[in-house]
C-alpha positions, 0 to 999 in steps of 0.5 A: 259808256264803254267804247267797243271796236267793231269789224263788219264785213258784208259779202256777196258770196259766189258759189257758196255751197254748204261745204264752203259755208261750213268751212267759214263757220268753222273758222269763226269757231276757231277765232272765238276759241283761239283768240281771247282778245276777240270778244265776239265773232259772228258769221251769218246771213244778212237779211236786211231789206237794203242788203243790195246783194251783200247777203252774208256778214261777219261781225267781230267785236274787240275792246280796242283797235289794237286788238283788232290789229292783232286779229288781222294778222293772226294765222286763223284770220289769214286762213279764212281770208285766203280761203275766201278771197276769190269767192266774194266781193266785199265791203268793209265798214269799221267803226269804233263807236265814235260818230263819223265826220 
């Protein structure tokens, strides 16, 4: 079994107009194109019944924690982080495929 590293961010966006959502989607496309160690990166609506108002999500998939760390400090990730920082409250959950204790 291959263990992957997932980076999941649930967001409650405020003032998220179409232009802002397009900008976030564009950053996602840049991440997929510019960072080959990011195996998958998705941004979209969280339609889960228990979303509790966290209506948007980002899910990044990495082979390991080291690749995730590289993503965190990459200029493209810093760009989206800076652009969105004041616009959402977020909860982050990171898991490596191992059970929580």
